[in-house]
N, C-alpha and C positions, 0 to 999 in steps of 0.2 A: 599321741606319739607313743611308740612302742620301742622296747629295747630287746634285742635278740642277743643271747649269749650262747656260745657253742664251742665245741672242741673240733678242730679240723685234724683229721688223721690222714697222713699221706698214704696213698695207695700206689704212688710212683715216686721216684726221687724228685726233689725240688732243687732248682739251680737258679743262680742269680747272674745278672750281667749288667750291673750298674755302670754307667759311663764314668770314667775317671780321667784325670789329666795329670798324673804324676810325672814330674819332669825326668827326662833321661839324664843319666850321669854322663860325664865327658867320655867320649869314645865307646859308649856302651852299645853293644850289638842288639838288634831287635829281639833275638831269642833270649838273651840275658835279661833284657828289660822285662820281657813277659814272665820269666821265671821269678824275677824279683817283685813284680807288682800285681800278679794275677789276683791276689786276695783283695785288692782294692775294688774288685767288682762286687764285693759284699756290702750290704747295708749293715752298719755297725753302730751301736749306741756308745755313750760316753764311757761305759765300763768295759768296752771291748767285746761285747756279746752281739752276735748276729741276730737280725730280726727280719720279718716280712713287713714291708711298708704298708700302711693302711690303704693307700690307693690301689695296691695290687688286688686286694679283696673287693674294694669298691668297683674297680673296672671289671673284675671277673663277674660280679653280679650284673652289672650293666650289660656286658657282652652276652650273658646268658639270657637276659630279657630280650635283647635284640635277636638272638639266635632262635629262641622259642617262639617269639611273636604271638603270644597268647592274647586273644582279644578280650577286652574288658566287657563283661556282660552289661547289656543295655547301652553301650557306647558305640554302636555301629562297628566300623572296621578298626577303631582305635585299639592299640595294643598297650601292654604294660611297659613298653620300652622307655618312654619319657618319664613315667612314674618312678622307675628304678634309677634312671639317670639323675633325676633331680630330687627324688624323695628319700634317698638313703644317705646316711653319713657313717663313715668309718674313720674315726679320728685317732685311735690308739694303735701303735705298732704291735706286732705279734712276735714276742721273743721266741727264738728257736732254741735257746739254752745252750748254744755252742759258742765257745770262745773263738775269736778270729784266728788265732795262731794254731788252732787244732782242726780247722776246716780242711777237708779233703778236696782235691781238684781232679778234673778230668781233662785230658788233652785231646783236642780235635784239630783237624785240618780244615779250616773254614775260609770262606771268601774274605779277602783282605778288607773290602769295603762294607762287609756285612750284608750284602745283597745276594740272595740265592741265585745261582746260575751265572754270576759274573766271573771274569777270567782269573785273576791272580788269587792264589790261596796261601794262607800262612798258618802256622801252628799257634793255637791259643789254648789257654787253660781256663776252665770255668769252675767256680766253687759248686760243690754238690752236697746236699744234705739228704741222708738216707740212713735210717728212717727219720721221719719228722712228725711232730705233733705240736699244734699251737692252740691257744685259747683266743677267741675273738669276740668283739662286741660290735654290733651293728645297730644304729638308731634308725628306726623306720618313721619318717616324718609324714609321709603321704598316707592318708587314711584309706585310700583305694587299695593299698597293698594289704591283703589279709594274711593271716597265719598260714593257711594252706597254700596260697599263691606264693608267699615268700619261701616256704619250705620246698615247694616244687622247683622254684628257680635256684635256690641254694644247692639242692642236690644235683641239679643239671649243671650248675656252674662247676662243681667238683668233678663231675664225670666228663663233661664235654668241652669246657673252656680252660680250666686250670689257671695256675699262677706261675710267674717266673719265666725263665728262659726255656725254650723248647717245649712250650705248653701245647695242648691239643689245638687250640684256636690258631696257633702258628705252625701247624703241621707236625707237631711233636707229640710226645706222650708224657713228659715230666710235669710236675706241679699238680697232678690230680689228687683229689682228696675225697674222703667221706665225712659226713657230718654226724657228730655224736654229741650227747649231752645238750641237745637243743632246748632252750628255754625262751619262751615268748612272754614278755611281761610289760606292764604299764611303765612308762618312763617316769 
């Protein structure tokens, strides 16, 4: 088992869109509700600081493996996809160092149901972090994943997949990052 520690440095803004169900106040209009609650889209720890959830990075790496479809040497047509899906663990959140009440937001005219191309549109505000930098730890359980293979996937994940709302994998450009201070060690 190996442990990877690295710093992810944002090369595009990072934005969150966590689902929330904050109740509306009596007779509150939809636009007033949005103005009051948009920060609820952030992932926040008990001290009021925003963070990137561990599964965002885990899913980013799994999507990179699926996207690259690099074949495992000596295993025929098998690719690293299943190895990255089952053989990695990211269990620690990645603090952004930003207090919830200082997060900036961006207003967009988006589909009311969240589906691209659907009819009705409404104004929504999404939290955005720019610039951003986080430290991460990934545990590599699968011995098939070597240091060069992991680093290749990690760098592709930052360039081609991204994390958060409006990432490249979802036809956007936010959530892209470069990998710095990469350390591969025995767990």
